[in-house]
C-alpha atoms as an extended CHARMM CRD file, in Angstrom:
* protein
*
       181  EXT
         1         1  MET       CA              0.0010000000        0.0070000000       -0.0040000000  PROA      1               0.0000000000
         2         2  ALA       CA              1.3520000000        3.4010000000       -0.9120000000  PROA      2               0.0000000000
         3         3  ARG       CA              2.1690000000        5.8230000000        1.8840000000  PROA      3               0.0000000000
         4         4  GLY       CA             -0.4510000000        8.3160000000        0.7230000000  PROA      4               0.0000000000
         5         5  SER       CA             -3.2170000000        5.7610000000        0.7600000000  PROA      5               0.0000000000
         6         6  GLY       CA             -2.2440000000        4.6580000000        4.2830000000  PROA      6               0.0000000000
         7         7  THR       CA             -2.4360000000        8.2580000000        5.4390000000  PROA      7               0.0000000000
         8         8  ALA       CA             -5.7900000000        8.6900000000        3.6790000000  PROA      8               0.0000000000
         9         9  THR       CA             -7.1250000000        5.4920000000        5.2830000000  PROA      9               0.0000000000
        10        10  ARG       CA             -5.9410000000        6.6120000000        8.7050000000  PROA      10              0.0000000000
        11        11  GLY       CA             -7.7060000000        9.9600000000        8.1690000000  PROA      11              0.0000000000
        12        12  ARG       CA            -10.9520000000        8.2840000000        7.1020000000  PROA      12              0.0000000000
        13        13  ILE       CA            -10.8260000000        6.0430000000       10.1700000000  PROA      13              0.0000000000
        14        14  LEU       CA            -10.1960000000        8.9990000000       12.4830000000  PROA      14              0.0000000000
        15        15  THR       CA            -13.0190000000       11.0280000000       10.9280000000  PROA      15              0.0000000000
        16        16  ALA       CA            -15.4620000000        8.1010000000       11.1360000000  PROA      16              0.0000000000
        17        17  ALA       CA            -14.4490000000        7.3890000000       14.7400000000  PROA      17              0.0000000000
        18        18  ALA       CA            -14.8170000000       11.0290000000       15.8420000000  PROA      18              0.0000000000
        19        19  THR       CA            -18.3180000000       11.2250000000       14.3740000000  PROA      19              0.0000000000
        20        20  MET       CA            -19.4680000000        7.8770000000       15.7190000000  PROA      20              0.0000000000
        21        21  PHE       CA            -18.0330000000        8.3800000000       19.2100000000  PROA      21              0.0000000000
        22        22  ALA       CA            -19.6650000000       11.8100000000       19.4290000000  PROA      22              0.0000000000
        23        23  GLU       CA            -23.0250000000       10.3700000000       18.3740000000  PROA      23              0.0000000000
        24        24  ARG       CA            -23.0300000000        7.0760000000       20.2740000000  PROA      24              0.0000000000
        25        25  GLY       CA            -20.3650000000        7.2430000000       22.9630000000  PROA      25              0.0000000000
        26        26  PHE       CA            -17.4300000000        4.9390000000       23.5140000000  PROA      26              0.0000000000
        27        27  ALA       CA            -19.3920000000        1.8220000000       24.3960000000  PROA      27              0.0000000000
        28        28  GLY       CA            -21.8960000000        2.3060000000       21.5840000000  PROA      28              0.0000000000
        29        29  VAL       CA            -19.3190000000        1.9440000000       18.8360000000  PROA      29              0.0000000000
        30        30  THR       CA            -17.3280000000       -1.0810000000       17.7450000000  PROA      30              0.0000000000
        31        31  VAL       CA            -14.0920000000       -1.2250000000       15.7860000000  PROA      31              0.0000000000
        32        32  ARG       CA            -16.0420000000       -2.9830000000       13.0400000000  PROA      32              0.0000000000
        33        33  ASP       CA            -18.5600000000       -0.1110000000       12.9300000000  PROA      33              0.0000000000
        34        34  ILE       CA            -15.7570000000        2.3990000000       12.5040000000  PROA      34              0.0000000000
        35        35  ALA       CA            -14.0070000000        0.3020000000        9.8840000000  PROA      35              0.0000000000
        36        36  ALA       CA            -17.1980000000       -0.1430000000        7.8720000000  PROA      36              0.0000000000
        37        37  ASP       CA            -17.9650000000        3.5850000000        7.9650000000  PROA      37              0.0000000000
        38        38  ALA       CA            -14.4080000000        4.3800000000        6.8980000000  PROA      38              0.0000000000
        39        39  GLY       CA            -14.4060000000        1.7760000000        4.1250000000  PROA      39              0.0000000000
        40        40  ALA       CA            -11.5380000000       -0.0960000000        5.7650000000  PROA      40              0.0000000000
        41        41  ASP       CA            -10.8450000000       -3.4310000000        7.3610000000  PROA      41              0.0000000000
        42        42  ALA       CA            -11.1390000000       -3.6850000000       11.1670000000  PROA      42              0.0000000000
        43        43  ALA       CA             -7.5510000000       -4.9770000000       11.3060000000  PROA      43              0.0000000000
        44        44  LEU       CA             -6.3810000000       -1.7090000000        9.7510000000  PROA      44              0.0000000000
        45        45  VAL       CA             -8.0730000000        0.2490000000       12.5330000000  PROA      45              0.0000000000
        46        46  ILE       CA             -6.0540000000       -1.6500000000       15.1050000000  PROA      46              0.0000000000
        47        47  ARG       CA             -2.8880000000       -1.4150000000       12.9840000000  PROA      47              0.0000000000
        48        48  HSD       CA             -3.1770000000        2.3680000000       12.7280000000  PROA      48              0.0000000000
        49        49  PHE       CA             -4.3260000000        3.1000000000       16.3010000000  PROA      49              0.0000000000
        50        50  GLY       CA             -3.4390000000        0.1060000000       18.4790000000  PROA      50              0.0000000000
        51        51  SER       CA             -6.8080000000       -0.2240000000       20.2190000000  PROA      51              0.0000000000
        52        52  LYS       CA            -10.3210000000        1.1980000000       20.3220000000  PROA      52              0.0000000000
        53        53  GLU       CA             -9.3900000000        3.2020000000       23.4420000000  PROA      53              0.0000000000
        54        54  LEU       CA             -6.3680000000        4.7830000000       21.7910000000  PROA      54              0.0000000000
        55        55  LEU       CA             -8.4320000000        5.6210000000       18.7030000000  PROA      55              0.0000000000
        56        56  PHE       CA            -11.0940000000        7.1940000000       20.9150000000  PROA      56              0.0000000000
        57        57  LEU       CA             -8.5070000000        9.3060000000       22.7190000000  PROA      57              0.0000000000
        58        58  GLU       CA             -6.9720000000       10.5270000000       19.4960000000  PROA      58              0.0000000000
        59        59  ALA       CA            -10.3730000000       11.2260000000       17.9550000000  PROA      59              0.0000000000
        60        60  VAL       CA            -11.5320000000       13.4200000000       20.8240000000  PROA      60              0.0000000000
        61        61  HSD       CA             -8.2040000000       15.0300000000       21.7550000000  PROA      61              0.0000000000
        62        62  SER       CA             -8.2600000000       17.7190000000       19.1350000000  PROA      62              0.0000000000
        63        63  ARG       CA            -11.6890000000       18.9980000000       20.2700000000  PROA      63              0.0000000000
        64        64  PHE       CA            -10.3090000000       19.9950000000       23.6700000000  PROA      64              0.0000000000
        65        65  ALA       CA             -6.7300000000       20.9440000000       22.8030000000  PROA      65              0.0000000000
        66        66  ASP       CA             -7.7720000000       24.3530000000       21.4970000000  PROA      66              0.0000000000
        67        67  ARG       CA             -8.1370000000       27.1200000000       24.1050000000  PROA      67              0.0000000000
        68        68  PRO       CA            -10.0010000000       29.9560000000       22.3540000000  PROA      68              0.0000000000
        69        69  LEU       CA            -10.5050000000       31.9930000000       25.5310000000  PROA      69              0.0000000000
        70        70  ASP       CA             -6.8130000000       32.4800000000       26.3160000000  PROA      70              0.0000000000
        71        71  ASP       CA             -6.9500000000       36.0190000000       24.9080000000  PROA      71              0.0000000000
        72        72  VAL       CA            -10.0880000000       37.0800000000       26.7850000000  PROA      72              0.0000000000
        73        73  PRO       CA             -9.2640000000       39.5860000000       29.5550000000  PROA      73              0.0000000000
        74        74  LEU       CA             -9.5740000000       38.0180000000       32.9940000000  PROA      74              0.0000000000
        75        75  GLU       CA            -12.2950000000       40.4650000000       34.0360000000  PROA      75              0.0000000000
        76        76  ASP       CA            -14.5070000000       39.1710000000       31.1740000000  PROA      76              0.0000000000
        77        77  LEU       CA            -13.6240000000       35.4830000000       31.4270000000  PROA      77              0.0000000000
        78        78  GLY       CA            -16.6060000000       34.2780000000       33.5100000000  PROA      78              0.0000000000
        79        79  ARG       CA            -19.2610000000       35.4870000000       31.1170000000  PROA      79              0.0000000000
        80        80  SER       CA            -17.1850000000       34.6460000000       28.0300000000  PROA      80              0.0000000000
        81        81  PHE       CA            -16.5890000000       31.0950000000       29.2380000000  PROA      81              0.0000000000
        82        82  THR       CA            -20.2910000000       30.6300000000       30.0110000000  PROA      82              0.0000000000
        83        83  THR       CA            -21.2300000000       31.9900000000       26.6040000000  PROA      83              0.0000000000
        84        84  SER       CA            -18.7890000000       29.6420000000       24.8630000000  PROA      84              0.0000000000
        85        85  LEU       CA            -20.3110000000       26.6420000000       26.6390000000  PROA      85              0.0000000000
        86        86  LEU       CA            -23.8230000000       27.7080000000       25.6670000000  PROA      86              0.0000000000
        87        87  ASP       CA            -22.6360000000       28.1800000000       22.0640000000  PROA      87              0.0000000000
        88        88  ALA       CA            -20.9730000000       24.7490000000       21.8690000000  PROA      88              0.0000000000
        89        89  ASP       CA            -22.1100000000       22.7180000000       18.8840000000  PROA      89              0.0000000000
        90        90  GLU       CA            -23.5860000000       19.2400000000       18.9630000000  PROA      90              0.0000000000
        91        91  ALA       CA            -20.2300000000       17.6710000000       18.0930000000  PROA      91              0.0000000000
        92        92  THR       CA            -18.6250000000       19.2370000000       21.1690000000  PROA      92              0.0000000000
        93        93  ARG       CA            -21.5470000000       18.0770000000       23.2880000000  PROA      93              0.0000000000
        94        94  GLY       CA            -21.2060000000       14.5810000000       21.8500000000  PROA      94              0.0000000000
        95        95  VAL       CA            -17.4890000000       14.4460000000       22.5740000000  PROA      95              0.0000000000
        96        96  TYR       CA            -18.0460000000       15.6170000000       26.1620000000  PROA      96              0.0000000000
        97        97  LEU       CA            -20.7230000000       12.9650000000       26.6950000000  PROA      97              0.0000000000
        98        98  ALA       CA            -18.5660000000       10.2790000000       25.0790000000  PROA      98              0.0000000000
        99        99  LEU       CA            -15.6950000000       11.1560000000       27.3910000000  PROA      99              0.0000000000
       100       100  LEU       CA            -18.0070000000       11.1230000000       30.3590000000  PROA      100             0.0000000000
       101       101  ARG       CA            -19.4240000000        7.7320000000       29.3910000000  PROA      101             0.0000000000
       102       102  GLY       CA            -15.9480000000        6.3020000000       28.8330000000  PROA      102             0.0000000000
       103       103  SER       CA            -14.4220000000        7.7280000000       32.0070000000  PROA      103             0.0000000000
       104       104  ASP       CA            -14.6230000000        4.4000000000       33.8210000000  PROA      104             0.0000000000
       105       105  ARG       CA            -11.8730000000        3.0680000000       31.5400000000  PROA      105             0.0000000000
       106       106  PRO       CA             -8.4210000000        3.7010000000       33.0350000000  PROA      106             0.0000000000
       107       107  ARG       CA             -6.7940000000        5.1320000000       29.8920000000  PROA      107             0.0000000000
       108       108  ILE       CA             -9.6910000000        7.4560000000       29.1940000000  PROA      108             0.0000000000
       109       109  LYS       CA             -9.8380000000        8.5860000000       32.8210000000  PROA      109             0.0000000000
       110       110  ALA       CA             -6.0740000000        9.2180000000       32.8020000000  PROA      110             0.0000000000
       111       111  ARG       CA             -6.3670000000       11.2650000000       29.5960000000  PROA      111             0.0000000000
       112       112  LEU       CA             -9.2700000000       13.2370000000       31.0220000000  PROA      112             0.0000000000
       113       113  THR       CA             -7.2530000000       13.9960000000       34.1490000000  PROA      113             0.0000000000
       114       114  THR       CA             -4.2150000000       15.0370000000       32.1150000000  PROA      114             0.0000000000
       115       115  ASN       CA             -6.2740000000       17.1990000000       29.7640000000  PROA      115             0.0000000000
       116       116  HSD       CA             -8.1230000000       18.8180000000       32.6720000000  PROA      116             0.0000000000
       117       117  GLU       CA             -4.8240000000       19.7340000000       34.3090000000  PROA      117             0.0000000000
       118       118  SER       CA             -2.9200000000       20.8270000000       31.2060000000  PROA      118             0.0000000000
       119       119  HSD       CA             -5.7110000000       22.4330000000       29.1460000000  PROA      119             0.0000000000
       120       120  PHE       CA             -7.8230000000       23.9900000000       31.8660000000  PROA      120             0.0000000000
       121       121  VAL       CA             -6.3590000000       24.1970000000       35.3870000000  PROA      121             0.0000000000
       122       122  ALA       CA             -2.7640000000       25.1270000000       34.5430000000  PROA      122             0.0000000000
       123       123  PRO       CA             -3.5520000000       27.8640000000       31.9950000000  PROA      123             0.0000000000
       124       124  LEU       CA             -6.2450000000       29.3370000000       34.2090000000  PROA      124             0.0000000000
       125       125  ARG       CA             -4.0540000000       29.1760000000       37.3310000000  PROA      125             0.0000000000
       126       126  ALA       CA             -1.3230000000       31.0090000000       35.4280000000  PROA      126             0.0000000000
       127       127  ARG       CA             -3.7380000000       33.9040000000       34.8170000000  PROA      127             0.0000000000
       128       128  LEU       CA             -4.8680000000       34.1730000000       38.4340000000  PROA      128             0.0000000000
       129       129  SER       CA             -2.9880000000       35.8200000000       41.2850000000  PROA      129             0.0000000000
       130       130  GLY       CA             -2.8820000000       35.1290000000       44.9870000000  PROA      130             0.0000000000
       131       131  PRO       CA             -1.9990000000       32.1430000000       47.1340000000  PROA      131             0.0000000000
       132       132  ASP       CA             -5.3060000000       30.4160000000       46.3600000000  PROA      132             0.0000000000
       133       133  ALA       CA             -4.9940000000       30.6320000000       42.5570000000  PROA      133             0.0000000000
       134       134  ASP       CA             -4.7940000000       26.8490000000       42.2130000000  PROA      134             0.0000000000
       135       135  THR       CA             -7.8890000000       26.3270000000       44.3530000000  PROA      135             0.0000000000
       136       136  ARG       CA             -9.8410000000       28.9650000000       42.4150000000  PROA      136             0.0000000000
       137       137  ALA       CA             -8.8230000000       27.4110000000       39.0670000000  PROA      137             0.0000000000
       138       138  ARG       CA             -9.9940000000       24.0060000000       40.2490000000  PROA      138             0.0000000000
       139       139  LEU       CA            -13.2660000000       25.4020000000       41.6260000000  PROA      139             0.0000000000
       140       140  ALA       CA            -13.8280000000       27.1390000000       38.2820000000  PROA      140             0.0000000000
       141       141  GLY       CA            -13.4910000000       23.7640000000       36.5630000000  PROA      141             0.0000000000
       142       142  ALA       CA            -15.9620000000       22.2230000000       38.9640000000  PROA      142             0.0000000000
       143       143  LEU       CA            -18.4100000000       25.0910000000       38.4430000000  PROA      143             0.0000000000
       144       144  LEU       CA            -18.2280000000       24.7760000000       34.6510000000  PROA      144             0.0000000000
       145       145  ALA       CA            -18.5570000000       20.9940000000       34.8310000000  PROA      145             0.0000000000
       146       146  GLY       CA            -21.7350000000       21.5260000000       36.8450000000  PROA      146             0.0000000000
       147       147  LEU       CA            -23.1880000000       23.6490000000       34.0650000000  PROA      147             0.0000000000
       148       148  LEU       CA            -22.3100000000       21.0190000000       31.4430000000  PROA      148             0.0000000000
       149       149  TYR       CA            -23.8130000000       18.2770000000       33.5960000000  PROA      149             0.0000000000
       150       150  SER       CA            -27.0150000000       20.2710000000       34.1140000000  PROA      150             0.0000000000
       151       151  LEU       CA            -27.4200000000       21.2290000000       30.4580000000  PROA      151             0.0000000000
       152       152  TRP       CA            -26.0630000000       18.1710000000       28.6530000000  PROA      152             0.0000000000
       153       153  VAL       CA            -26.4890000000       15.1690000000       30.9570000000  PROA      153             0.0000000000
       154       154  VAL       CA            -29.7350000000       15.7390000000       32.8950000000  PROA      154             0.0000000000
       155       155  GLU       CA            -30.9620000000       18.4650000000       30.5090000000  PROA      155             0.0000000000
       156       156  ASP       CA            -32.3510000000       20.5280000000       33.3780000000  PROA      156             0.0000000000
       157       157  PRO       CA            -35.6140000000       21.9880000000       32.0240000000  PROA      157             0.0000000000
       158       158  GLY       CA            -35.4470000000       25.1050000000       34.1750000000  PROA      158             0.0000000000
       159       159  LEU       CA            -31.9520000000       26.0350000000       32.9760000000  PROA      159             0.0000000000
       160       160  ARG       CA            -32.7060000000       25.0790000000       29.3890000000  PROA      160             0.0000000000
       161       161  ALA       CA            -35.8030000000       27.3010000000       29.3700000000  PROA      161             0.0000000000
       162       162  MET       CA            -34.0020000000       30.2080000000       31.0440000000  PROA      162             0.0000000000
       163       163  ASP       CA            -33.3690000000       33.3650000000       29.0410000000  PROA      163             0.0000000000
       164       164  ARG       CA            -29.8680000000       32.9770000000       27.5720000000  PROA      164             0.0000000000
       165       165  ALA       CA            -28.6980000000       36.4850000000       28.5340000000  PROA      165             0.0000000000
       166       166  GLU       CA            -29.8780000000       35.9370000000       32.1150000000  PROA      166             0.0000000000
       167       167  LEU       CA            -28.1190000000       32.5640000000       32.3120000000  PROA      167             0.0000000000
       168       168  VAL       CA            -24.8850000000       34.0910000000       31.0200000000  PROA      168             0.0000000000
       169       169  GLU       CA            -25.1870000000       36.9770000000       33.4660000000  PROA      169             0.0000000000
       170       170  ARG       CA            -25.9600000000       34.8350000000       36.5060000000  PROA      170             0.0000000000
       171       171  TYR       CA            -23.7460000000       31.8300000000       35.8920000000  PROA      171             0.0000000000
       172       172  GLY       CA            -20.9980000000       33.8520000000       34.2790000000  PROA      172             0.0000000000
       173       173  GLY       CA            -21.1750000000       36.2240000000       37.2310000000  PROA      173             0.0000000000
       174       174  LEU       CA            -20.7120000000       33.3400000000       39.6770000000  PROA      174             0.0000000000
       175       175  LEU       CA            -17.6980000000       32.1790000000       37.7030000000  PROA      175             0.0000000000
       176       176  GLN       CA            -16.3270000000       35.7000000000       37.5140000000  PROA      176             0.0000000000
       177       177  ARG       CA            -16.5970000000       36.2180000000       41.2830000000  PROA      177             0.0000000000
       178       178  LEU       CA            -14.7490000000       32.9570000000       41.7820000000  PROA      178             0.0000000000
       179       179  LEU       CA            -11.9910000000       34.0470000000       39.4290000000  PROA      179             0.0000000000
       180       180  THR       CA            -11.5300000000       37.6760000000       40.4690000000  PROA      180             0.0000000000
       181       181  GLY       CA            -13.4860000000       38.1870000000       43.6860000000  PROA      181             0.0000000000
């Protein structure tokens, strides 16, 4: 097989996996499903990625590696972060839910922990001042996770029906007070 076709096959597998994991979660997708959708043999999926878990981790990694709010001034971060969560597309929601559903698997849990630390806590902590910066960064993560849980897991009808501007103001304000006092 030519190098280009191997790269193309790997790309098709990764694209199929990302879509399927976002739609059905980790447990709802088989290697055979991914292979069929990518027009490849299941053995090639394992050859390119090593295991279903490693494919899952690679497929979802890029969704959370980007940090678009790094340039937002700290005094606007609470409301901007809340707005970005409310504006998240269905693919982002699907990836979050797939990660949540797969978090009982040791590799996925370890990747979640690493990503949480390196892509959220550490960059946020670096922007905060004071001896409790680490605690405030971690509490901010917990506060945001609570919003995601309420909106995307239990689909809280009261929050979902709430006026968007009011939700951004109230929840973003809570986050802002946590970040800057």
